[in-house]
C-alpha positions as CSV (number, residue, x, y, z in Angstrom):
1,X,4.6,-11.9,-42.3
2,X,3.9,-14.5,-39.5
3,X,0.3,-15.3,-38.9
4,X,-1.3,-13.1,-36.3
5,X,1.3,-10.3,-36.6
6,X,-0.6,-7.0,-36.8
7,X,1.9,-4.3,-35.9
8,X,4.7,-3.2,-38.2
9,X,7.3,-0.4,-37.9
10,X,5.0,1.7,-40.1
11,X,2.2,1.4,-37.6
12,X,1.2,4.9,-36.3
13,X,1.8,3.6,-32.8
14,X,5.5,3.4,-33.5
15,X,5.4,7.0,-34.8
16,X,4.1,8.4,-31.5
17,X,6.3,10.3,-29.2
18,X,7.6,8.0,-26.5
19,X,6.2,8.1,-23.0
20,X,2.6,9.1,-22.2
21,X,1.5,10.1,-25.8
22,X,2.5,6.6,-27.0
23,X,0.8,4.9,-24.1
24,X,-2.5,6.8,-24.6
25,X,-2.4,5.9,-28.3
26,X,-1.8,2.2,-27.5
27,X,-4.8,2.2,-25.2
28,X,-7.0,3.8,-27.8
29,X,-5.9,1.1,-30.2
30,X,-6.5,-1.7,-27.8
31,X,-10.0,-0.4,-27.1
32,X,-10.9,0.1,-30.8
33,X,-14.0,-2.1,-31.5
34,X,-12.8,-2.9,-35.0
35,X,-9.0,-3.3,-34.7
36,X,-8.4,-3.7,-31.0
37,X,-8.0,-6.6,-28.6
38,X,-11.3,-8.3,-27.8
39,X,-10.4,-8.7,-24.2
40,X,-9.6,-5.0,-23.7
41,X,-12.7,-4.0,-25.6
42,X,-14.9,-6.0,-23.2
43,X,-13.6,-4.4,-20.0
44,X,-15.5,-2.0,-17.9
45,X,-14.7,0.1,-14.8
46,X,-15.9,-2.7,-12.6
47,X,-13.9,-5.4,-14.3
48,X,-10.7,-3.4,-14.3
49,X,-11.0,-2.1,-10.7
50,X,-9.6,-5.3,-9.1
51,X,-6.5,-5.1,-11.3
52,X,-6.0,-1.5,-10.3
53,X,-6.0,-2.5,-6.6
54,X,-3.6,-5.4,-7.3
55,X,-1.2,-3.2,-9.2
56,X,-1.1,-0.6,-6.4
57,X,-0.2,-3.4,-3.9
58,X,2.5,-4.6,-6.2
59,X,4.0,-1.1,-6.2
60,X,3.9,-1.1,-2.4
61,X,5.5,-4.6,-2.3
62,X,8.4,-3.5,-4.6
63,X,9.0,-0.5,-2.3
64,X,8.7,-2.6,0.8
65,X,11.4,-5.0,-0.6
66,X,13.5,-2.1,-1.9
67,X,13.3,-3.8,-5.3
68,X,14.2,-0.8,-7.4
69,X,14.8,-3.0,-10.4
70,X,11.1,-4.0,-10.2
71,X,9.6,-0.7,-9.2
72,X,9.8,0.9,-12.6
73,X,7.7,-1.9,-14.2
74,X,5.2,-1.9,-11.3
75,X,4.7,1.9,-11.6
76,X,4.1,1.4,-15.3
77,X,1.5,-1.3,-14.7
78,X,-0.3,1.0,-12.3
79,X,-0.1,3.9,-14.8
80,X,-1.7,1.6,-17.4
81,X,-4.6,1.1,-15.1
82,X,-5.2,4.8,-14.9
83,X,-4.9,5.2,-18.6
84,X,-7.4,2.3,-19.1
85,X,-10.0,3.8,-16.8
86,X,-9.6,7.2,-18.5
87,X,-10.1,5.7,-21.9
88,X,-13.3,3.9,-20.9
89,X,-14.5,7.2,-19.4
90,X,-13.7,9.2,-22.5
91,X,-15.5,6.7,-24.7
92,X,-18.6,7.1,-22.5
93,X,-18.3,10.9,-22.7
94,X,-17.5,11.4,-19.0
95,X,-13.9,12.8,-19.0
96,X,-10.5,12.2,-20.6
97,X,-7.0,11.5,-19.3
98,X,-6.2,15.2,-19.8
99,X,-9.2,16.1,-17.5
100,X,-7.8,13.7,-14.9
101,X,-4.4,15.3,-15.0
102,X,-5.8,18.8,-15.0
103,X,-8.0,18.1,-12.0
104,X,-5.2,16.7,-9.8
105,X,-2.9,19.6,-10.9
106,X,-5.5,22.1,-9.9
107,X,-6.0,20.3,-6.6
108,X,-2.3,20.3,-5.8
109,X,-2.0,24.0,-6.5
110,X,-5.0,24.9,-4.3
111,X,-3.7,22.7,-1.5
112,X,-0.2,24.2,-1.5
113,X,-0.7,28.0,-1.3
114,X,2.6,28.1,0.6
115,X,4.3,26.8,-2.6
116,X,2.3,28.1,-5.5
117,X,0.6,31.1,-3.8
118,X,1.6,34.0,-1.5
119,X,1.4,32.2,1.8
120,X,4.6,31.8,3.8
121,X,6.5,28.5,3.6
122,X,7.7,29.1,7.2
123,X,5.3,26.6,8.8
124,X,5.7,23.5,10.8
125,X,4.7,20.1,9.3
126,X,1.8,20.0,11.8
127,X,0.6,23.4,10.7
128,X,0.7,22.4,7.1
129,X,-1.2,19.3,7.9
130,X,-3.9,21.3,9.6
131,X,-4.1,23.7,6.7
132,X,-4.3,20.7,4.3
133,X,-7.3,19.3,6.3
134,X,-9.1,22.7,6.2
135,X,-8.8,22.8,2.4
136,X,-10.0,19.2,2.1
137,X,-12.9,19.9,4.4
138,X,-13.9,22.8,2.2
139,X,-13.6,20.6,-0.9
140,X,-15.8,17.9,0.7
141,X,-18.4,20.5,1.6
142,X,-18.5,21.8,-1.9
143,X,-19.3,18.2,-3.1
144,X,-22.1,18.0,-0.6
145,X,-20.2,15.7,1.8
146,X,-21.2,17.3,5.1
147,X,-20.7,14.3,7.4
148,X,-17.2,13.8,8.9
149,X,-17.0,10.3,7.5
150,X,-19.0,10.8,4.3
151,X,-16.3,10.4,1.7
152,X,-14.1,7.8,3.2
153,X,-14.1,5.3,0.3
154,X,-16.1,2.1,0.9
155,X,-14.0,0.2,-1.5
156,X,-10.7,0.6,0.4
157,X,-9.2,-2.5,2.0
158,X,-10.9,-2.9,5.4
159,X,-7.8,-2.3,7.5
160,X,-6.9,0.8,5.6
161,X,-10.5,2.1,5.8
162,X,-10.6,1.5,9.5
163,X,-7.5,3.6,9.9
164,X,-8.9,6.4,7.8
165,X,-12.3,6.4,9.6
166,X,-10.5,6.6,13.0
167,X,-8.2,9.4,11.8
168,X,-11.2,11.4,10.5
169,X,-13.1,11.0,13.8
170,X,-10.0,11.9,15.8
171,X,-9.8,15.3,14.0
172,X,-13.1,16.4,15.6
173,X,-12.1,15.1,19.0
174,X,-13.7,11.6,19.0
175,X,-10.6,9.7,20.2
176,X,-9.1,8.2,23.3
177,X,-6.4,10.5,24.8
178,X,-3.8,7.7,25.3
179,X,-3.0,4.1,24.5
180,X,-4.1,3.0,27.9
181,X,-7.7,3.3,27.0
182,X,-7.2,1.6,23.7
183,X,-5.4,-1.4,25.4
184,X,-8.3,-1.6,27.9
185,X,-10.7,-1.7,25.0
186,X,-8.8,-4.5,23.3
187,X,-9.1,-6.6,26.5
188,X,-12.8,-5.9,26.5
189,X,-13.3,-6.8,22.9
190,X,-11.2,-10.0,23.3
191,X,-13.4,-11.1,26.2
192,X,-16.5,-10.4,24.1
193,X,-15.0,-12.5,21.3
194,X,-14.4,-15.4,23.7
195,X,-18.0,-15.1,25.0
196,X,-19.3,-15.1,21.4
197,X,-17.2,-18.2,20.6
198,X,-18.6,-20.1,23.7
199,X,-22.3,-19.0,23.7
200,X,-23.2,-17.3,20.4
201,X,-23.4,-18.1,16.7
202,X,-21.1,-17.5,13.6
203,X,-22.6,-14.0,12.9
204,X,-21.9,-12.7,16.4
205,X,-18.4,-14.2,16.3
206,X,-17.7,-12.4,13.1
207,X,-19.0,-9.1,14.5
208,X,-16.9,-9.4,17.6
209,X,-13.8,-10.3,15.6
210,X,-14.4,-7.2,13.5
211,X,-14.6,-5.1,16.6
212,X,-11.3,-6.5,17.9
213,X,-9.6,-5.9,14.6
214,X,-11.0,-2.3,14.4
215,X,-9.5,-1.6,17.9
216,X,-6.2,-3.1,16.9
217,X,-6.1,-0.7,14.0
218,X,-6.8,2.1,16.4
219,X,-3.9,1.0,18.7
220,X,-1.6,1.0,15.6
221,X,-2.6,4.6,14.9
222,X,-2.1,5.7,18.5
223,X,1.4,4.1,18.5
224,X,2.4,5.6,15.2
225,X,2.5,2.3,13.4
226,X,1.1,1.7,9.9
227,X,-1.0,-1.5,10.4
228,X,-0.8,-2.5,6.8
229,X,3.0,-2.2,6.9
230,X,3.1,-4.1,10.2
231,X,0.9,-6.9,8.9
232,X,2.9,-7.1,5.6
233,X,6.1,-7.4,7.8
234,X,4.4,-10.2,9.9
235,X,3.3,-12.0,6.7
236,X,6.9,-11.8,5.3
237,X,8.3,-13.1,8.6
238,X,5.8,-16.0,8.7
239,X,6.6,-16.9,5.1
240,X,10.3,-16.8,5.8
241,X,10.2,-18.9,8.9
242,X,7.8,-21.5,7.4
243,X,10.2,-21.7,4.5
244,X,12.9,-22.5,6.9
245,X,10.7,-25.3,8.4
246,X,10.2,-26.8,4.9
247,X,14.0,-26.6,4.2
248,X,14.8,-28.3,7.5
249,X,12.2,-31.0,6.9
250,X,13.5,-31.6,3.3
251,X,17.0,-32.2,4.8
252,X,15.4,-34.9,6.9
253,X,13.7,-36.4,3.8
254,X,10.2,-35.3,4.9
255,X,7.5,-32.9,3.9
256,X,5.3,-30.8,6.2
257,X,2.5,-33.3,5.6
258,X,4.8,-36.1,6.9
259,X,5.7,-34.1,10.0
260,X,3.6,-33.0,13.1
261,X,3.0,-29.9,15.0
262,X,5.6,-30.7,17.7
263,X,8.4,-31.1,15.2
264,X,7.4,-28.1,13.1
265,X,7.1,-26.0,16.3
266,X,10.6,-26.9,17.3
267,X,11.9,-26.0,13.8
268,X,10.0,-22.7,14.0
269,X,11.7,-21.9,17.3
270,X,15.1,-22.8,15.8
271,X,14.5,-20.5,12.7
272,X,13.4,-17.7,15.1
273,X,16.5,-18.1,17.2
274,X,18.7,-18.1,14.1
275,X,17.1,-14.9,12.8
276,X,17.6,-13.1,16.1
277,X,21.3,-14.3,16.3
278,X,21.9,-13.0,12.8
279,X,20.2,-9.7,13.6
280,X,22.4,-9.3,16.8
281,X,25.5,-10.0,14.7
282,X,24.6,-7.5,12.1
283,X,23.9,-4.7,14.6
284,X,26.9,-5.5,16.9
285,X,29.6,-2.8,16.9
286,X,32.8,-3.8,15.1
287,X,35.4,-5.5,17.3
288,X,38.4,-3.5,18.5
289,X,41.3,-4.4,16.3
290,X,43.5,-4.6,19.4
291,X,41.3,-7.2,21.1
292,X,42.2,-10.8,20.8
293,X,39.4,-13.1,19.6
């Protein structure tokens, strides 16, 4: 047997039913203080949490790119994080993976009385959303979370948490009636940011920048745009167009460091124009076969 090889076809892990039973058995083995992996044994909720967030974003990225060949693996990586947390919790006597699954199953049943109970399914999506919020409000009250914003998770990405805070406040009427007021607030916050830049210090500049970003998230909500999705799209666009700049410079025998802003700006505009032309061509109606070119 090669040095370092521990697992054989006779290992109990190979005798587990495929799927979740085998995955749970693998995690128990990895966390075993005597026979497991030293790295896995050392991990805690806190050390694993960043990986959990990262894997969730990789799932979202695969979906955004419609990369179905990658999505299966990314979902598996995310599931592994849940199994990891549940195993740590079970070792500490808090709860098990079965408890996690049971709780979410119970929650789904209680929140869908029109599916699993005797309520009518003849409801609009808006009515179902209102009913959902009533159930969640009752659940929050049962946990002692009496404030409207009490249980909006602090650990969420800042942009997502801003959106959730605003949605929660809007449910109780604390919201602007239209985008006009939001746009006016953006102008106000932008002016305050300029004032902070010109007359105040770094702490005030950061505060005003935060206020402006918070209102931008609010505008996204009012316009029915997911700000996370919009920013991911903008990031992808920037990456794509900057890549076009690098390609064009390479054809000229140069790197970005050997270029200047004026040249790169011109190449950016060219990449932008090429993208727009390709988009117009892709969306143009097919030519009439009887029309001469």
